[in-house]
Each structure stands twice: as C-alpha cells, then as structure tokens.
C-alpha positions as semicolon CSV with decimal commas, in nm:
position;residue;x (nm);y (nm);z (nm)
1;M;14,505;13,812;8,979
2;A;14,324;13,531;9,164
3;K;14,384;13,182;9,035
4;Q;14,074;13,030;8,877
5;K;13,955;12,700;9,025
6;Q;14,008;12,405;8,793
7;S;13,811;12,153;9,000
8;V;13,569;12,131;9,291
9;F;13,440;11,853;9,514
10;F;13,082;11,722;9,480
11;C;12,882;11,491;9,705
12;K;12,764;11,192;9,501
13;E;12,447;11,162;9,711
14;C;12,307;11,515;9,722
15;G;12,533;11,721;9,491
16;H;12,667;11,951;9,766
17;E;12,964;12,152;9,633
18;S;13,279;12,224;9,832
19;A;13,616;12,381;9,755
20;K;13,795;12,105;9,948
21;W;13,745;11,739;10,027
22;M;13,546;11,653;10,341
23;G;13,485;11,317;10,505
24;Q;13,122;11,388;10,587
25;C;12,887;11,583;10,364
26;P;12,731;11,878;10,552
27;G;12,430;11,865;10,320
28;C;12,307;11,506;10,363
29;G;12,539;11,366;10,632
30;S;12,680;11,087;10,412
31;W;13,036;10,968;10,471
32;G;13,301;10,926;10,200
33;T;13,083;11,054;9,916
34;F;13,291;11,354;9,798
35;S;13,464;11,325;9,462
36;E;13,677;11,574;9,275
37;E;13,547;11,685;8,936
38;P;13,651;11,958;8,692
39;V;13,459;12,283;8,676
40;V;13,222;12,307;8,381
41;K;13,310;12,619;8,186
42;Q;13,011;12,830;8,098
43;V;13,010;13,083;7,814
44;Q;12,916;13,423;7,948
45;A;12,643;13,610;7,766
46;K;12,754;13,940;7,619
47;S;12,599;14,255;7,757
48;G;12,527;14,579;7,584
49;S;12,392;14,643;7,237
50;G;12,507;14,540;6,895
51;K;12,555;14,221;6,699
52;G;12,565;13,895;6,896
53;T;12,401;14,032;7,208
54;Q;12,155;13,822;7,401
55;K;11,788;13,912;7,373
56;V;11,652;14,051;7,698
57;A;11,352;13,861;7,835
58;K;11,044;14,058;7,930
59;P;10,808;13,962;8,212
60;S;10,436;13,923;8,142
61;P;10,151;14,053;8,360
62;I;9,980;13,766;8,541
63;Q;9,642;13,871;8,397
64;E;9,770;13,800;8,044
65;V;9,904;13,452;8,123
66;S;9,685;13,172;7,989
67;A;9,554;12,927;8,251
68;E;9,433;12,660;8,008
69;E;9,499;12,294;8,079
70;E;9,818;12,149;7,933
71;P;9,753;11,919;7,634
72;R;9,785;11,554;7,735
73;F;9,788;11,215;7,568
74;T;9,748;10,865;7,706
75;T;10,024;10,610;7,765
76;G;9,787;10,317;7,714
77;F;9,808;10,232;8,085
78;A;9,510;10,373;8,276
79;E;9,699;10,333;8,605
80;M;10,004;10,518;8,472
81;D;9,786;10,796;8,332
82;R;9,620;10,842;8,671
83;V;9,957;10,859;8,849
84;L;10,073;11,120;8,597
85;G;9,764;11,330;8,669
86;G;9,544;11,232;8,376
87;G;9,795;11,152;8,104
88;V;10,132;11,265;7,970
89;V;10,185;11,639;7,925
90;R;10,360;11,742;7,604
91;G;10,707;11,884;7,656
92;S;10,737;11,745;8,010
93;L;11,043;11,576;8,161
94;V;10,959;11,265;8,365
95;L;11,209;11,078;8,584
96;V;11,141;10,709;8,655
97;G;11,351;10,550;8,930
98;G;11,359;10,202;9,079
99;D;11,573;9,910;9,186
100;P;11,771;9,715;8,925
101;G;11,559;9,452;8,753
102;I;11,230;9,582;8,892
103;G;11,086;9,643;8,543
104;K;11,147;10,010;8,459
105;S;11,259;9,938;8,103
106;T;10,972;9,692;8,051
107;L;10,715;9,946;8,172
108;L;10,845;10,222;7,946
109;L;10,884;9,990;7,645
110;Q;10,521;9,878;7,681
111;A;10,411;10,242;7,715
112;C;10,614;10,330;7,403
113;K;10,444;10,045;7,216
114;M;10,095;10,175;7,295
115;I;10,189;10,541;7,238
116;S;10,337;10,460;6,896
117;E;10,025;10,263;6,801
118;S;9,819;10,579;6,862
119;G;10,004;10,750;6,574
120;K;10,288;10,927;6,758
121;N;10,658;10,899;6,680
122;V;10,859;10,745;6,963
123;L;11,237;10,726;7,005
124;Y;11,384;10,479;7,255
125;V;11,746;10,562;7,343
126;S;11,939;10,300;7,542
127;G;12,284;10,346;7,686
128;E;12,288;10,013;7,869
129;E;12,155;9,768;7,609
130;S;12,206;9,713;7,241
131;A;11,920;9,744;6,991
132;R;11,920;9,363;6,962
133;Q;11,862;9,322;7,337
134;I;11,574;9,570;7,329
135;K;11,426;9,383;7,032
136;M;11,435;9,055;7,228
137;R;11,237;9,217;7,512
138;A;10,997;9,371;7,263
139;D;10,926;9,030;7,106
140;R;10,831;8,899;7,451
141;I;10,592;9,190;7,507
142;G;10,410;9,154;7,176
143;T;10,395;9,271;6,816
144;F;10,504;9,630;6,753
145;C;10,317;9,795;6,467
146;G;10,364;10,165;6,545
147;S;10,638;10,416;6,470
148;L;10,895;10,319;6,735
149;K;11,266;10,365;6,662
150;L;11,560;10,238;6,867
151;L;11,897;10,405;6,923
152;A;12,188;10,263;7,122
153;E;12,393;10,573;7,207
154;T;12,541;10,748;7,511
155;N;12,676;11,067;7,351
156;L;12,420;11,336;7,425
157;D;12,532;11,552;7,134
158;Q;12,458;11,265;6,894
159;I;12,122;11,202;7,061
160;E;12,028;11,570;7,028
161;A;12,114;11,558;6,656
162;V;11,894;11,248;6,610
163;M;11,603;11,420;6,789
164;E;11,649;11,720;6,562
165;S;11,621;11,505;6,250
166;E;11,358;11,251;6,364
167;K;11,138;11,498;6,555
168;P;10,981;11,240;6,790
169;D;10,677;11,314;7,005
170;V;10,811;11,098;7,291
171;A;11,167;10,999;7,378
172;V;11,297;10,757;7,643
173;I;11,652;10,790;7,782
174;D;11,760;10,465;7,949
175;S;11,942;10,562;8,162
176;I;12,049;10,916;8,251
177;Q;12,355;10,783;8,441
178;T;12,504;10,644;8,118
179;M;12,475;10,968;7,919
180;Y;12,767;11,208;7,877
181;R;12,850;11,538;7,713
182;E;13,183;11,590;7,540
183;D;13,234;11,938;7,688
184;V;13,224;11,791;8,041
185;S;13,548;11,607;8,114
186;S;13,421;11,395;8,407
187;A;13,313;11,032;8,366
188;P;12,954;10,928;8,283
189;G;12,742;10,891;8,595
190;S;12,931;11,160;8,786
191;V;12,754;11,452;8,947
192;S;12,862;11,696;8,676
193;Q;12,763;11,468;8,387
194;V;12,422;11,382;8,531
195;R;12,342;11,744;8,606
196;E;12,458;11,881;8,270
197;S;12,294;11,598;8,074
198;T;11,962;11,651;8,250
199;N;11,985;12,025;8,191
200;A;12,042;11,965;7,817
201;L;11,748;11,724;7,794
202;L;11,527;11,968;7,983
203;K;11,611;12,236;7,727
204;I;11,531;11,996;7,440
205;A;11,196;11,897;7,595
206;K;11,080;12,256;7,646
207;E;11,208;12,404;7,320
208;K;11,103;12,120;7,087
209;N;10,788;12,018;7,282
210;I;10,911;11,658;7,319
211;T;10,800;11,448;7,614
212;I;11,111;11,281;7,757
213;F;11,118;10,992;8,007
214;L;11,443;10,952;8,201
215;V;11,532;10,622;8,368
216;G;11,735;10,678;8,684
217;H;11,939;10,437;8,893
218;V;11,880;10,430;9,268
219;T;12,119;10,412;9,562
220;K;12,113;10,147;9,833
221;E;11,884;10,377;10,034
222;G;11,632;10,374;9,747
223;M;11,689;10,733;9,630
224;V;11,765;10,829;9,270
225;A;12,142;10,829;9,224
226;G;12,314;11,153;9,137
227;P;12,272;11,507;9,265
228;R;11,955;11,595;9,450
229;V;11,904;11,879;9,205
230;L;11,813;11,614;8,945
231;E;11,472;11,564;9,108
232;H;11,419;11,942;9,127
233;M;11,489;11,993;8,755
234;V;11,236;11,742;8,619
235;D;10,858;11,795;8,609
236;T;10,757;11,456;8,749
237;V;10,934;11,196;8,962
238;L;10,798;10,840;8,957
239;Y;10,927;10,547;9,163
240;F;10,871;10,193;9,043
241;E;10,871;9,977;9,355
242;G;10,803;9,624;9,468
243;D;10,965;9,296;9,554
244;K;11,147;9,144;9,259
245;N;11,040;8,799;9,378
246;A;10,671;8,897;9,395
247;M;10,426;8,935;9,109
248;Y;10,314;9,291;9,161
249;R;10,482;9,629;9,114
250;M;10,380;9,977;9,230
251;L;10,427;10,301;9,039
252;R;10,431;10,591;9,284
253;A;10,445;10,965;9,213
254;V;10,647;11,166;9,465
255;K;10,655;11,487;9,260
256;N;10,420;11,606;8,987
257;R;10,390;11,960;8,857
258;F;10,084;11,862;8,653
259;G;9,888;11,657;8,906
260;A;9,855;11,527;9,259
261;T;10,150;11,368;9,437
262;N;10,153;11,037;9,626
263;E;9,929;10,873;9,367
264;M;10,000;10,503;9,314
265;G;9,927;10,252;9,040
266;V;9,957;9,875;9,083
267;F;10,087;9,641;8,812
268;E;10,131;9,266;8,793
269;M;10,440;9,113;8,634
270;V;10,349;8,833;8,393
271;Q;10,532;8,649;8,116
272;E;10,424;8,905;7,855
273;G;10,535;9,204;8,063
274;L;10,334;9,422;8,299
275;R;9,957;9,410;8,342
276;E;9,741;9,663;8,526
277;V;9,561;9,568;8,846
278;D;9,217;9,728;8,840
279;N;9,128;9,647;9,202
280;P;9,449;9,669;9,411
281;S;9,270;9,619;9,744
282;A;9,119;9,285;9,642
283;F;9,452;9,187;9,488
284;L;9,646;9,254;9,810
285;L;9,385;9,080;10,030
286;D;9,373;8,769;9,814
287;G;9,470;8,459;10,012
288;R;9,445;8,609;10,362
289;P;9,376;8,358;10,642
290;Q;9,026;8,348;10,789
291;D;9,077;8,175;11,125
292;A;9,427;8,277;11,233
293;S;9,514;8,505;11,523
294;G;9,741;8,805;11,470
295;T;9,594;8,913;11,135
296;V;9,381;9,220;11,072
297;T;9,284;9,439;10,775
298;S;9,355;9,811;10,761
299;C;9,320;10,089;10,506
300;L;9,570;10,352;10,399
301;M;9,547;10,630;10,144
302;E;9,770;10,647;9,839
303;G;9,700;10,995;9,711
304;N;9,323;11,004;9,675
305;S;9,284;10,627;9,644
306;P;9,207;10,401;9,944
307;L;9,405;10,078;9,959
308;L;9,316;9,786;10,187
309;M;9,592;9,557;10,312
310;E;9,656;9,290;10,572
311;I;9,868;9,350;10,882
312;Q;10,014;9,042;11,051
313;A;10,178;9,004;11,392
314;L;10,336;8,706;11,567
315;V;10,406;8,734;11,939
316;C;10,576;8,444;12,117
317;R;10,770;8,402;12,440
318;T;11,140;8,472;12,403
319;N;11,413;8,222;12,478
320;F;11,672;8,488;12,552
321;G;11,710;8,776;12,794
322;M;11,662;9,034;12,521
323;P;11,334;9,007;12,327
324;R;11,356;9,029;11,951
325;R;11,163;9,283;11,747
326;T;11,132;9,248;11,370
327;S;10,923;9,452;11,127
328;N;10,869;9,421;10,755
329;G;10,693;9,697;10,561
330;I;10,657;9,928;10,861
331;D;10,907;10,138;11,053
332;Y;11,084;9,934;11,321
333;N;11,084;10,220;11,572
334;R;10,711;10,271;11,519
335;V;10,645;9,910;11,619
336;N;10,854;9,952;11,937
337;L;10,660;10,271;12,020
338;L;10,322;10,098;11,983
339;M;10,435;9,804;12,196
340;A;10,550;10,047;12,465
341;V;10,203;10,206;12,461
342;L;10,047;9,861;12,513
343;E;10,276;9,792;12,807
344;K;10,219;10,127;12,975
345;R;9,852;10,193;12,906
346;L;9,707;9,839;12,905
347;G;9,953;9,657;13,130
348;F;10,055;9,389;12,878
349;G;10,390;9,237;12,972
350;L;10,554;9,233;12,631
351;S;10,912;9,253;12,757
352;D;10,925;8,870;12,773
353;Y;10,795;8,819;12,420
354;D;10,944;8,832;12,074
355;A;10,734;9,030;11,826
356;Y;10,727;9,009;11,446
357;V;10,511;9,251;11,245
358;N;10,459;9,216;10,871
359;V;10,269;9,412;10,604
360;T;10,173;9,150;10,347
361;G;10,237;9,190;9,979
362;G;10,571;9,363;10,023
363;M;10,406;9,703;10,076
364;R;10,604;9,975;10,251
365;V;10,373;10,181;10,473
366;N;10,458;10,510;10,642
367;E;10,110;10,641;10,716
368;P;10,022;10,650;11,090
369;A;9,664;10,544;11,009
370;I;9,763;10,177;11,041
371;D;9,874;10,218;11,404
372;L;9,545;10,086;11,541
373;A;9,563;9,782;11,313
374;V;9,919;9,703;11,431
375;V;9,806;9,726;11,794
376;A;9,509;9,498;11,723
377;A;9,727;9,242;11,546
378;I;9,976;9,234;11,835
379;V;9,700;9,190;12,096
380;S;9,530;8,925;11,883
381;S;9,850;8,720;11,861
382;L;9,936;8,771;12,228
383;K;9,590;8,657;12,345
384;D;9,556;8,404;12,062
385;R;9,218;8,551;11,974
386;V;9,101;8,559;11,614
387;I;8,976;8,894;11,485
388;N;8,669;8,853;11,268
389;A;8,755;8,863;10,897
390;G;8,481;9,121;10,835
391;T;8,641;9,378;11,068
392;I;8,865;9,660;10,951
393;L;9,057;9,908;11,168
394;F;9,235;10,236;11,108
395;G;9,351;10,523;11,328
396;E;9,662;10,688;11,467
397;V;9,776;10,593;11,817
398;G;9,945;10,851;12,041
399;L;10,180;10,798;12,335
400;A;9,898;10,859;12,583
401;G;9,706;10,569;12,428
402;E;9,457;10,797;12,253
403;V;9,330;10,713;11,906
404;R;9,355;11,019;11,683
405;G;9,154;11,096;11,373
406;V;9,286;11,042;11,021
407;S;9,215;11,211;10,690
408;M;8,968;11,090;10,426
409;A;8,778;10,860;10,663
410;Q;8,475;10,861;10,431
411;K;8,673;10,711;10,142
412;R;8,825;10,447;10,369
413;V;8,485;10,338;10,502
414;N;8,332;10,336;10,152
415;E;8,613;10,114;10,021
416;A;8,571;9,874;10,314
417;A;8,196;9,850;10,253
418;R;8,252;9,798;9,880
419;L;8,474;9,497;9,950
420;G;8,225;9,335;10,185
421;F;8,350;9,435;10,532
422;N;8,067;9,468;10,786
423;R;8,242;9,629;11,086
424;C;8,481;9,923;11,106
425;I;8,664;10,035;11,421
426;L;8,782;10,391;11,371
427;P;8,871;10,706;11,573
428;K;8,582;10,893;11,730
429;A;8,717;11,216;11,581
430;S;8,672;11,072;11,231
431;M;8,299;11,017;11,284
432;R;8,224;11,385;11,228
433;D;8,021;11,431;10,910
434;L;8,074;11,063;10,826
435;Q;7,796;10,907;10,621
436;V;7,796;10,538;10,703
437;P;7,724;10,331;10,392
438;E;7,475;10,047;10,399
439;G;7,601;9,707;10,514
440;I;7,872;9,822;10,755
441;V;7,869;9,919;11,123
442;C;8,114;10,188;11,241
443;V;8,243;10,163;11,599
444;P;8,413;10,484;11,721
445;V;8,684;10,455;11,989
446;E;8,878;10,719;12,184
447;N;9,174;10,512;12,309
448;V;9,344;10,177;12,265
449;K;9,171;10,034;12,574
450;E;8,831;10,082;12,410
451;A;8,962;9,946;12,080
452;V;9,097;9,627;12,239
453;R;8,773;9,579;12,431
454;E;8,570;9,619;12,112
455;I;8,791;9,368;11,931
456;L;8,763;9,099;12,200
457;N;8,399;9,159;12,296
458;G;8,294;9,205;11,937
459;N;8,438;8,868;11,845
460;D;8,262;8,701;12,140
461;S;7,924;8,849;12,043
462;Q;7,970;8,754;11,677
463;D;8,068;8,398;11,778
464;R;7,757;8,368;11,996
465;Q;7,543;8,498;11,710
466;K;7,688;8,237;11,473
467;K;7,622;7,959;11,726
468;E;7,261;8,074;11,768
469;E;7,212;8,078;11,393
470;R;7,340;7,722;11,370
C-alpha cells in the first residue's frame, strides 16, 4: 500500500505545489520561496444512494438562466462605486491590496460608515488591531451613527459563528493573512491557511448573500501576498496605490466580474481620512511650471476615463564616461528605447548626456500612449526650448521612428479641450473619424521627426503671434 503524503512544498509567491523542495519555483521563477506545509485533509463525499449521500447537482439550460443585473448598493464613495462597476454587488467577494500604511483600513472603515448609515448591518473584523485602535481611527474620521459592529478575532470558525448570529449585509476582514482555521495545522499567513480561509469566506459570501471585503498584504514587488489562486477565487481585485508621502491615493481595479477592469478612482488623504477627487486631471496638473523646458502634458486612459498628467525630463551633459539614465513612474527600459530612437532617427547625440524622466504626482504609467510626450520632453530639455503650456501630446513611438495610433483618441482630445488646451499633437492614424471639439487644433504626425518639427516650429509661431499682439 502506497504511503500517503503528510506534507508538500508550496511556493509562497504563486502557490505552486511540489512533492520536494526546489530552489527556484518553476511557476513564477522566484528563488527560495518554497516552504513545507502539511496536507489539508478533505472529507470525501459518499457516493451511491441512501442516507447521508450528497445531492447530485443538475445543470440548467442556458435559455432558462436569468440574465438580470445583479442587485447593487452604494459605498458612499462615487469614485469607489465607479471602480466597482456601479456599486457593490450583494454576495460578492472583494480583495483590496496595497502597501502598508497606504490607507486600506481607512478607506474601508469610511465605506463601512456610509454603508451602515444607509440602514445596512456592517461587521468589521480585524486581526491586526484591537477594537480600541479601530475606535480611535473612527473618531478621527467622524461620528458613527449607523449599525457598525467591531470584532477583533483571527479564528475563522469563531468569525463564521458571529456572521451566522449577526447576519450582516457587509463584512470586512482585515486582513486575510492573519486569519486561520483550526483544521489546518500550518501557521497563519501560510499558503495553505490563506487559500483555505479564502475558500471558507467565499462559501459564506455566496451561501448567506453577504458582501465581504478582504484586505490583503502585498509583497515587495507590489503583488498580493499568498498564492496566486487567491486572486482567481475572489470576484473583484482592487489595488490601493500611491506615495505614502503624497496627498493623493489611487484605487485601481485589475479584475472585476461585475464591471470593467482597469478603472481608477482618485482620493486625497486629509486629516479626517480620505476625500474623493472629482477632477483628477486638474488635480494632477495643479502647480505645473509654465516657462520651463523639459515639461509636457500627455493623456492616458484608465479604463474608460481619460487622465491628463505632466511628463518631465532633464537632460544634462555627463561628467563620467557612462551616462546615467533614471526614470520615475515609467519603465526604465522604455526610456532607453525612446532615447535610442532619437539617436538613430533624428541624429541627437544623447550618449554624452545624463537623462532623468519623471511622471509627476507619483503615477505609475505603463501605457505606450505617452511615448510621444516622453520624446518631446527629452528634446525640449536637450534643446532648452519651452513647449507651450497649451499643447498636449500622445501617441506610441515605434523603433522605426513612426508614431502609431492609440485607442480612444476622441475621449483624450475631448478631455484636453475641456481643460483648456488649444493644441494637440497626435498620431495621424488616430485622426480617422475624429470629431475635433471647438477651441483646440489637432496636428497629426506620422513620425517623431514631424512631431519634433511641429513642437519647435509651433512654439516659434506662437511666440511671434504673442509678440505681434503685444
């Protein structure tokens, strides 16, 4: 008779399972992340007929399945409701991740305050703080007058019993890494505990129609700690991002079974907690310099919402044999690629210059639509030429120096016109079916050579026009 395995090895980063220890995980490539944990014993369902047998599930024809919208309710935050797809769905499981101290608990406590004031029962379960600590934060946020109850507990069996008796409409688990089940012998925060605890909470949410918010820790790479299957089990994954030293925070949806992904809401951290930012573009552009070279405005899309931001570049002659390249908010290799395009296609000798590129406001941008703005900022700093403050640029730059079209150009141009920009340099391919709004001039370009010429010549013509008006 084969010997039954008593333990297996799990990767702490992605949850990959192996019968033996390995130095490198074949699933995610991480080193030294395997840990030995006992096997969770599962009770097998009995087969056959008679007493105690499991009821056999029956499939339903697709024509008989109801396609009505899921019932939703508001969190009190319009930005959070939009990120969630129009509000919170009853019986859903939502995972909220973010760096330590970024404001996850504050965001959820404020949401619980407003949800409870609408007449719903809310249960806030904390495994990291005592009820007294939560009360101190609540006093800073404001006066709580709804039905909000606090529970400091980490035993999931006890929490399930409390949910059975209290029957809340919304529950918050802060955090999932501190929860444990008694039938799992591994320590809290391990792969087995996180997976089994999430599975139990998922069952509670679906069977009892309770909306549950899970707070998740993140790794040094910014991913939610624990097995990767954790993000697959939940209905929605939200990331709360931002610089802890800055005022604003961003709530981003990376998975949503009840709405669009990549939606983003912007919040401002104040003394009383978090406050919504109704116009994120104006908020991010506040304080930008008007007569400084190396600065330009671009537009990226966060879900279906356009967001304007400032791109800055500083190019100066190097004092060493190896030029320095530094980027903040944009991929370092992407900056090197764009500088190589400028050297090859336009003949700029950038090998003797240090280059520093920054996306203001602490934003992290991965969309290639800001390529043209990065190129313009680098050329502006190199030539010490100021780009007019009313000009906005967007477009993807290829290795051949071509400027490729981007999606949702109409929304980008409309947002620029709404905020008072009068000139937009964009890819020629994006001009198809584009309806130019009043008050803005669109300049299509096919390659970076045309874009740089439009930037420099456009500034000269606008300067001459200003002098003539004077």
